[in-house]
C-alpha positions as CSV (number, residue, x, y, z in Angstrom):
1,M,-0.2,-0.1,0.2
2,I,2.5,2.6,1.1
3,R,4.3,1.8,-2.3
4,I,1.4,2.7,-4.1
5,L,0.8,5.9,-2.2
6,I,4.4,7.2,-2.6
7,P,4.2,7.9,-6.3
8,I,0.8,9.7,-5.9
9,C,1.6,11.3,-3.5
10,I,5.0,12.3,-5.8
11,F,2.7,13.2,-8.1
12,I,0.5,15.4,-6.2
13,L,3.7,17.2,-4.5
14,L,5.0,17.8,-8.1
15,S,1.6,19.4,-9.6
16,C,1.7,21.8,-6.0
17,K,5.4,23.2,-7.0
18,P,6.3,23.0,-3.8
19,D,8.3,26.3,-2.3
20,L,11.5,25.1,-1.1
21,N,12.4,28.2,1.0
22,N,12.0,27.6,4.2
23,P,10.4,24.8,3.8
24,N,9.9,23.6,7.6
25,D,7.5,27.0,7.9
26,P,4.0,25.2,8.5
27,A,2.1,28.1,6.9
28,K,3.5,26.7,3.6
29,S,0.7,25.4,1.0
30,D,2.6,22.5,0.6
31,F,3.6,21.7,4.1
32,W,1.3,19.1,4.7
33,I,2.4,16.9,1.6
34,R,6.0,17.5,2.2
35,N,5.7,16.0,5.9
36,F,3.1,13.4,4.9
37,I,5.6,12.0,2.3
38,Q,8.5,12.4,4.6
39,S,6.5,10.6,7.1
40,L,5.9,7.6,4.3
41,L,9.8,7.4,3.6
42,L,10.6,6.8,6.9
43,N,8.6,4.3,8.2
44,D,9.3,2.2,5.0
45,G,10.8,-0.8,6.4
46,C,12.3,-2.0,3.2
47,R,13.6,1.3,1.9
48,N,15.2,1.4,5.6
49,F,16.4,-1.8,6.1
50,S,19.8,-2.4,7.0
51,A,22.3,-5.6,7.6
52,W,23.8,-6.5,10.7
53,E,24.2,-9.0,13.8
54,R,23.7,-8.6,17.2
55,R,23.6,-11.2,20.5
56,Y,22.0,-10.0,23.9
57,G,22.8,-11.5,27.4
58,S,25.1,-11.7,29.1
59,G,26.1,-15.2,28.5
60,L,26.3,-16.7,31.8
61,Y,22.6,-17.6,32.4
62,A,19.8,-18.7,30.1
63,T,18.8,-16.1,27.6
64,Y,16.5,-16.4,24.8
65,G,13.9,-15.5,22.4
66,T,10.8,-17.4,21.6
67,D,9.4,-15.0,18.6
68,F,9.6,-11.5,16.7
69,L,8.0,-9.2,14.6
70,F,9.5,-6.7,12.0
71,L,7.3,-3.3,12.6
72,P,6.4,-1.3,9.8
73,D,9.3,1.4,10.3
74,G,11.6,-1.8,10.0
75,D,12.2,-1.7,14.1
76,I,12.1,-5.2,15.5
77,I,10.2,-6.5,18.7
78,V,11.4,-10.0,20.5
79,I,10.0,-11.6,23.3
80,G,11.6,-14.3,25.1
81,A,12.6,-15.2,28.2
82,T,16.1,-14.5,30.2
83,E,17.6,-15.4,33.8
84,D,19.6,-12.3,33.7
85,P,18.9,-8.7,33.1
86,I,19.4,-8.2,29.5
87,L,21.5,-4.8,30.4
88,S,23.7,-6.2,32.8
89,G,23.1,-5.2,36.4
90,V,20.0,-3.1,35.2
91,T,16.8,-4.5,36.4
92,E,14.6,-1.9,35.6
93,G,12.3,-2.4,32.5
94,I,10.1,0.3,30.6
95,T,6.7,-0.5,32.1
96,G,7.8,-3.4,34.5
97,N,10.7,-4.7,36.3
98,F,13.0,-7.7,36.6
99,Q,11.2,-10.1,39.3
100,G,13.2,-12.3,41.5
101,T,16.7,-13.3,41.7
102,P,19.1,-12.2,38.7
103,G,20.5,-16.2,37.6
104,E,17.6,-18.1,39.5
105,S,14.0,-16.2,37.9
106,L,13.3,-16.8,34.5
107,N,11.5,-13.6,33.5
108,L,9.6,-12.8,30.2
109,F,10.9,-9.8,28.0
110,L,10.0,-7.7,25.6
111,L,12.7,-6.2,23.6
112,R,12.5,-3.1,20.6
113,L,15.1,-2.8,18.6
114,S,16.8,-0.3,16.3
115,R,16.3,-1.5,12.2
116,N,19.6,0.2,12.2
117,N,22.4,-1.6,14.1
118,G,20.2,-3.5,16.7
119,D,20.4,-1.3,19.5
120,I,18.1,-1.4,22.4
121,V,15.7,0.9,21.9
122,W,13.7,-0.5,25.0
123,V,13.4,-3.7,27.3
124,D,10.7,-4.3,29.3
125,Y,9.8,-7.4,32.0
126,L,6.3,-8.9,32.7
127,G,6.7,-10.9,35.3
128,Q,8.1,-14.6,36.3
129,M,7.1,-17.0,33.7
130,Y,6.4,-21.0,33.3
131,S,10.0,-22.7,32.6
132,N,10.0,-25.1,30.2
133,L,12.2,-24.4,26.8
134,N,9.7,-26.3,24.8
135,F,7.0,-23.4,25.7
136,N,7.8,-21.0,23.7
137,P,5.4,-17.6,23.7
138,R,4.6,-16.0,20.5
139,L,3.5,-12.2,19.3
140,S,0.5,-11.2,17.7
141,R,-0.7,-8.2,16.5
142,F,-3.9,-5.8,16.8
143,A,-5.3,-4.2,13.5
144,N,-3.3,-0.6,14.8
145,G,-0.5,-2.5,15.2
146,D,-0.5,-3.1,19.4
147,L,1.1,-6.1,20.2
148,A,-0.9,-9.1,21.7
149,I,1.4,-10.6,24.3
150,S,0.3,-14.1,26.8
151,F,2.1,-16.6,29.0
152,I,1.8,-18.5,31.9
153,S,2.8,-16.8,34.3
154,T,3.9,-17.8,38.1
155,V,5.0,-16.8,41.2
156,S,3.4,-13.2,41.8
157,G,2.1,-11.1,39.3
158,Q,2.6,-7.2,38.6
159,N,0.7,-4.2,38.9
160,V,1.2,-1.4,36.6
161,P,-0.9,0.9,35.0
162,G,-3.7,-0.8,32.9
163,L,-4.4,-3.8,35.1
164,L,-7.5,-4.8,34.4
165,S,-7.8,-8.2,37.3
166,P,-5.4,-9.2,39.8
167,R,-3.4,-12.5,39.4
168,E,-4.8,-14.9,42.1
169,S,-2.8,-17.4,44.6
170,N,-2.5,-20.5,41.9
171,P,0.6,-21.7,41.1
172,N,0.0,-20.7,37.4
173,S,-2.0,-18.0,35.7
174,I,-2.3,-16.9,32.4
175,Y,-1.6,-13.1,31.6
176,V,-2.7,-11.5,28.4
177,G,-2.0,-8.1,27.4
178,R,-2.6,-5.3,24.9
179,H,0.9,-3.5,24.7
180,R,1.9,-0.7,22.8
181,T,5.4,-0.6,20.5
182,D,6.9,2.1,22.6
183,G,6.7,-0.2,25.9
184,S,3.7,1.0,27.3
185,R,0.3,-1.0,28.3
186,T,-2.7,-0.1,26.9
187,W,-3.9,-2.9,29.4
188,Y,-3.1,-6.5,30.7
189,T,-5.2,-8.9,33.1
190,Y,-4.6,-12.5,34.5
191,L,-7.3,-15.4,33.7
192,D,-6.8,-17.5,37.0
193,S,-7.2,-21.7,37.3
194,V,-6.0,-24.5,39.4
195,D,-5.8,-26.5,36.2
196,V,-3.6,-24.4,33.8
197,G,-1.4,-26.5,32.5
198,N,1.9,-26.0,30.6
199,F,0.8,-25.0,27.2
200,L,-0.6,-21.9,26.0
201,V,-1.1,-20.6,22.2
202,T,-2.9,-17.2,21.4
203,A,-3.8,-15.7,17.7
204,V,-5.7,-12.2,17.2
205,D,-8.3,-12.1,14.3
206,G,-9.2,-9.7,12.0
207,F,-11.6,-8.0,14.9
208,D,-9.1,-7.8,17.5
209,Q,-9.8,-11.0,19.3
210,I,-7.8,-12.7,21.1
211,H,-8.3,-16.4,20.8
212,L,-6.6,-18.3,23.5
213,F,-6.1,-21.9,23.5
214,L,-4.6,-23.5,27.0
215,V,-3.7,-27.1,28.2
216,N,-6.2,-27.7,30.8
217,E,-5.7,-30.4,33.6
218,G,-7.7,-32.7,35.3
219,S,-6.8,-32.3,38.9
220,N,-9.9,-30.6,40.0
221,G,-12.1,-31.3,37.3
222,H,-10.7,-29.3,34.3
223,T,-11.8,-26.1,36.2
224,A,-12.1,-22.9,33.9
225,F,-10.9,-19.0,34.1
226,S,-12.8,-17.3,37.1
227,E,-13.1,-14.1,35.2
228,L,-14.7,-15.4,32.0
229,P,-18.3,-16.3,30.8
230,T,-19.4,-19.7,32.1
231,P,-18.2,-22.2,29.7
232,Q,-20.3,-23.2,26.9
233,N,-20.2,-26.9,27.1
234,S,-18.3,-29.2,29.7
235,P,-15.0,-31.1,29.6
236,Q,-14.7,-34.7,29.4
237,G,-12.0,-37.1,30.4
238,S,-10.6,-37.9,33.6
239,E,-8.3,-36.8,35.9
240,S,-5.3,-38.1,34.5
241,D,-6.1,-36.3,31.1
242,T,-6.1,-33.0,29.4
243,D,-8.9,-30.6,28.0
244,I,-8.4,-27.7,25.6
245,L,-9.6,-24.4,27.4
246,Y,-10.3,-22.2,24.4
247,A,-11.5,-18.7,25.4
248,I,-12.4,-15.4,23.6
249,L,-11.3,-11.8,24.8
250,E,-12.4,-9.0,23.4
251,G,-9.6,-6.1,22.0
252,N,-10.0,-4.3,25.2
253,G,-9.6,-7.1,27.3
254,Q,-13.2,-7.8,27.9
255,G,-14.2,-12.1,27.8
256,K,-16.4,-13.0,25.4
257,L,-16.6,-17.0,26.0
258,Q,-14.6,-19.9,26.8
259,K,-15.7,-23.7,26.3
260,Y,-13.8,-26.7,25.8
261,I,-12.1,-28.4,23.1
262,A,-11.8,-32.0,24.4
263,S,-12.2,-35.7,24.6
264,D,-11.8,-38.9,26.7
265,Y,-7.8,-38.8,26.2
266,Y,-5.1,-36.3,26.4
267,D,-5.3,-33.1,24.0
268,F,-2.6,-30.6,23.8
269,P,-2.8,-27.3,21.6
270,N,0.7,-26.2,20.2
271,N,0.4,-23.6,17.2
272,A,-2.4,-21.1,16.5
273,T,-2.3,-18.2,13.4
274,Y,-4.6,-16.3,12.1
275,L,-5.1,-16.1,8.3
276,N,-8.0,-16.1,5.4
277,G,-10.9,-15.2,8.1
278,S,-10.2,-17.9,10.3
279,I,-8.2,-18.8,13.7
280,Y,-6.1,-22.5,12.5
281,L,-5.3,-24.7,15.5
282,G,-2.3,-27.6,15.4
283,G,-1.6,-29.9,18.1
284,V,-1.9,-33.7,19.0
285,S,-4.8,-35.6,20.5
286,A,-5.0,-39.2,21.5
287,G,-9.1,-38.9,21.8
288,S,-11.9,-38.0,19.4
289,M,-12.2,-34.4,20.6
290,N,-15.9,-32.2,20.1
291,G,-17.3,-35.6,18.5
292,Y,-14.9,-35.9,15.4
293,I,-13.5,-39.0,15.4
294,H,-10.7,-39.9,16.1
295,P,-8.9,-42.9,13.3
296,T,-7.0,-44.6,16.3
297,I,-8.4,-44.0,20.0
298,G,-5.8,-43.3,22.7
299,Q,-2.9,-43.1,19.8
300,T,-1.5,-39.6,19.8
301,L,-1.7,-37.7,16.3
302,P,-1.7,-34.7,15.2
303,Y,-4.6,-32.4,14.3
304,I,-5.7,-29.4,12.4
305,I,-8.8,-27.4,13.5
306,K,-10.4,-24.3,12.0
307,V,-12.4,-22.5,13.9
308,N,-14.3,-18.9,12.9
309,P,-14.5,-15.4,14.6
310,E,-17.3,-16.6,16.7
311,G,-15.5,-19.4,17.9
312,N,-17.4,-22.5,15.9
313,I,-15.2,-25.1,14.9
314,E,-15.6,-25.5,11.2
315,Y,-13.3,-28.5,10.9
316,L,-10.9,-30.8,12.8
317,V,-8.7,-33.3,10.5
318,Y,-6.3,-35.9,11.9
319,N,-3.4,-37.1,10.1
320,G,-0.3,-39.3,10.6
321,N,0.7,-43.1,11.0
322,P,-1.8,-44.4,14.1
323,S,0.7,-47.0,15.0
324,A,3.4,-44.5,15.6
325,T,4.5,-41.5,18.1
326,Y,4.1,-38.2,17.9
327,G,5.6,-35.2,20.0
328,D,4.0,-31.9,19.7
329,S,3.2,-30.6,16.4
330,R,6.4,-28.4,16.1
331,Q,4.9,-25.6,13.4
332,L,1.7,-24.5,11.7
333,V,2.2,-22.2,8.4
334,V,-1.1,-20.5,6.8
335,T,-0.8,-19.0,3.2
336,E,-3.4,-17.6,0.8
337,T,-3.7,-21.3,-0.6
338,S,-2.6,-23.7,1.7
339,I,-1.6,-24.9,5.1
340,L,2.0,-26.3,6.1
341,Q,2.4,-28.4,9.6
342,L,5.7,-29.9,10.6
343,I,5.8,-32.7,13.2
344,T,8.2,-35.6,13.7
345,T,7.7,-39.5,13.4
346,N,9.7,-42.5,12.7
347,S,6.5,-44.2,10.9
348,S,5.6,-42.9,6.9
349,W,2.1,-42.3,6.1
350,S,-0.4,-41.7,3.1
351,S,-0.8,-42.2,-0.1
352,V,1.2,-38.6,-1.4
353,V,4.1,-39.0,-0.1
354,K,7.1,-36.8,-2.2
355,E,10.2,-37.4,-0.4
356,T,10.2,-40.8,1.4
357,M,11.8,-41.3,5.0
358,Q,15.2,-43.0,5.0
359,N,15.1,-45.0,7.7
360,D,13.0,-46.0,10.3
361,T,14.8,-43.2,12.4
362,E,13.2,-39.9,13.9
363,H,12.5,-37.8,11.0
364,Y,10.7,-34.4,9.9
365,A,7.3,-34.8,8.5
366,F,6.2,-31.8,6.1
367,A,2.6,-31.8,5.6
368,Q,0.9,-29.6,3.4
369,Y,-3.0,-29.3,3.4
370,D,-5.4,-27.2,1.4
371,L,-7.5,-24.7,3.3
372,N,-10.0,-27.2,3.9
373,G,-8.2,-29.6,5.7
374,N,-7.2,-31.9,2.4
375,L,-3.7,-33.6,2.2
376,Q,-1.8,-32.5,-0.5
377,W,1.6,-34.1,0.1
378,V,4.2,-35.5,2.5
379,S,7.7,-34.8,2.6
380,F,10.4,-36.3,5.2
381,L,13.3,-34.9,6.0
382,G,15.9,-37.1,7.9
383,S,18.8,-39.1,8.1
384,S,19.4,-43.2,8.0
385,T,22.0,-43.0,10.4
386,G,20.1,-41.2,13.5
387,D,16.9,-39.1,14.6
388,V,16.7,-35.4,14.2
389,E,16.4,-33.3,17.3
390,M,13.2,-33.9,19.6
391,F,13.0,-30.6,21.3
392,E,14.0,-28.1,18.2
393,E,11.6,-26.4,16.1
394,P,13.3,-25.4,12.7
395,P,11.2,-22.6,11.6
396,T,9.6,-23.0,7.9
397,I,8.5,-19.3,6.0
398,F,7.0,-19.0,2.8
399,E,9.6,-16.7,0.8
400,S,7.9,-14.3,-1.6
401,K,11.2,-14.2,-3.2
402,S,11.7,-17.8,-4.3
403,G,8.1,-18.7,-4.0
404,L,9.3,-21.9,-2.1
405,W,9.1,-23.3,1.4
406,R,12.1,-22.8,3.2
407,N,12.8,-24.7,6.6
408,R,16.1,-24.0,8.7
409,S,17.4,-26.7,10.9
410,R,20.7,-27.4,13.0
411,I,22.4,-30.8,12.0
412,P,22.5,-33.2,15.1
413,N,26.1,-34.1,15.8
414,L,25.2,-37.6,14.8
415,F,25.5,-36.9,11.5
416,D,27.2,-34.3,9.1
417,R,24.1,-33.9,6.9
418,Y,20.6,-35.2,6.0
419,S,20.3,-38.6,4.2
420,S,17.2,-36.9,2.4
421,G,17.8,-34.8,-0.7
422,S,21.6,-36.0,-1.6
423,S,21.1,-35.1,-5.1
424,V,20.2,-31.4,-4.2
425,S,22.3,-30.4,-2.0
426,T,24.7,-27.4,-2.3
427,G,26.9,-25.8,0.3
428,D,30.4,-25.5,1.8
429,G,29.4,-26.2,5.4
430,S,31.4,-28.6,7.6
431,G,32.2,-29.3,11.0
432,A,29.7,-30.1,14.1
433,Y,25.7,-28.9,14.1
434,Q,25.9,-27.4,9.9
435,I,22.6,-25.4,9.7
436,A,20.6,-27.3,6.8
437,D,18.3,-24.5,4.7
438,V,15.8,-26.7,2.7
439,Y,13.6,-25.2,0.0
440,I,10.6,-27.2,-1.1
441,Q,8.1,-26.8,-4.4
442,P,4.6,-26.0,-2.7
443,N,2.9,-27.4,-5.8
444,T,4.6,-30.7,-5.7
445,G,6.5,-31.5,-2.1
446,F,9.6,-32.3,-3.8
447,F,12.8,-30.8,-2.4
448,E,14.1,-28.1,-4.6
449,S,17.5,-27.5,-3.0
450,I,19.3,-28.0,0.7
451,R,21.7,-25.7,0.9
452,Y,24.2,-26.4,4.2
453,T,26.5,-23.8,6.0
454,S,29.0,-24.4,8.9
455,N,27.9,-23.2,12.8
456,F,29.8,-21.2,15.0
457,S,33.1,-22.5,15.4
458,S,33.5,-24.6,18.8
459,P,32.9,-23.8,21.7
460,E,29.7,-22.0,20.4
461,S,26.9,-23.5,18.3
462,K,23.3,-21.6,16.9
463,R,19.9,-22.5,16.5
464,T,17.7,-20.8,14.5
465,D,13.8,-20.0,16.6
466,Q,12.5,-18.3,14.3
467,M,13.1,-16.7,10.6
468,K,10.6,-13.9,9.1
469,E,10.4,-11.5,5.9
470,L,9.9,-8.4,6.3
471,C,10.1,-8.0,2.2
472,A,11.0,-10.1,-0.7
473,G,14.7,-11.0,0.3
474,K,15.3,-8.8,3.3
475,V,15.3,-11.6,6.0
476,G,15.4,-11.4,10.1
477,Y,16.9,-14.5,12.3
478,M,16.4,-15.1,15.7
479,D,19.0,-17.6,17.2
480,R,19.4,-19.2,20.4
481,V,23.4,-19.2,21.0
482,F,24.6,-22.4,22.8
483,T,28.2,-23.8,24.4
484,S,29.0,-26.9,23.5
485,T,29.1,-27.4,27.1
486,E,25.4,-26.9,27.8
487,T,22.0,-27.6,26.7
488,T,20.4,-24.3,27.9
489,P,21.3,-21.3,25.4
490,T,23.0,-18.5,27.1
491,K,22.3,-15.4,24.5
492,L,20.1,-14.2,22.1
493,G,21.5,-13.8,18.3
494,F,19.7,-11.7,16.2
495,Q,21.2,-11.2,12.6
496,T,19.2,-9.1,9.3
497,S,20.0,-10.1,5.8
498,I,19.4,-9.2,2.4
499,E,19.5,-12.3,0.1
C-alpha cells in the first residue's frame, strides 16, 4: 500500500510546485504534503532496511528469544525469556521490572531493536514465567499495530498501569496484555484457574479478538477461568487427562466466551495462527475431540482445527500413522492457499508421500493441506543413521522471493548431513551442527534444494528459532546461542540479511 501511495503523493507534490524556501514553515501550502511523504519514507522498513548481526544477554544464564515481529518502520520487537537482566545489572524495564533473583528467576521480556544496527531501544519485563524450553510465547498484532502478549505466569503478578484483573494465588495463571510498540500497556489482565497446564497458544483475528487455547489439567475437574463467562459446554476425560480450554477476549480485554475442545483422552494445543478470516490450531490428541472421530483412540495423532471468529469449529482433521507416536506439532504456517504442518515421526504414512523416509529413524515430516483440510502431500527430512532433534522447532516460512517453502534446521552432531535430498544438496558447510536450509516446492512437495552452511566455531553453536521476511529478500533470523557443554541457550542472537 505504501509503495502505491508514494508515487501518487510525489505526483501531487510536483503538481503543487512546492516552495523550497524555508520548507519547514507550517504556513506554506505544501507543508502537509511534504511531511506526509517524509513520514511514509521514514516508516517504510523495506526502504530503510539494514543488514547487521548482534547478540544479547550476559552469556552466564539462560537467555533466549521465542518470537519476533518486524514493525512497519523496520524496527524489531522480540519476546523471550531470561534469568539475567538483558542489560547487565539493570533490573528496571520501561514499564515492569525484573522479578526475583538474577541468575535464578526466569522472566519474560520484550525488546525493541533499532532497524539500523540492532541497538536496544527499550526493554520491558512482564514477570516470572513457566520454565520450559519447549513452551514458546508468540507475538500477535492488532489492527492498529499494538501487540498481543500472553504467557504462563508464575510466582506473583505485576501491578503497573493498565491492570484489569489481578493475579490470584494459584501456582500458574495466564497473563494476557495489549502492549503499544513504545513499551507501554493499553491493558493487561490475569486469567486464573487451578488447572492451568503447561502449554498456551494465542492468535488475534481480524476483529481484534484474542483467541486463547490452553492445556487444561484434570486434577480439579478441568476448572475454567474465573474471570470469563461460564463455559458453553462441559469438559471430558478423567483427572489424568488434559482438555483444551478455549477462550476469546475482546480487543479491550473483556471476556467474550470460553468453551472446551475436549475428548476422553489427552488433547494438546501447540500452534495457533490467523489468516483468511479463520483461526487455525495445530496440536496432538489421542481422543475424539468434540465428536470428530479419532481413527485410533488412545494413539497420539497430529490434528488441525479451523475455527471462525465466533469460536465455532468449521473442521477438525487428524493425520499421521496410527501405529506411530508423535511429539508436539512443531509448527503451523498458513498462506492464502495452503497450510503447512511440521511434526516429527519415525513412521511414514499416506499415499501422497513425495520425499520418502530414509530409515525408521526420527524424521521431520512436512504435511501440506489445502484450506479445507485436505492433505496434498507429505515429505520427510532425516537421516538413515540417526534421529533429528526431538525438542527443536526448525522454523519455516513461505519466501516471497523464491516462491518456495523454506525450513532451517540445525543438524544433530550424530551425522554430517541429512540422507534426504542428497542429489539437490549444495553448500560448503562443515563440522558439527551444520545449518540446513531446505527449499520445498509448494505445488509438488519435492525438495528444490538443500543448502548447508557451517555453524559457529566450537565451543559455540546456534540454532535458528524464528525467521521472517520483512519483504522480498529481506529476512530476520533469531537464534539461540549455546556453548558445547550446555543444553540451555545463554545468549539471544539476531541477524538481518539482504538475500
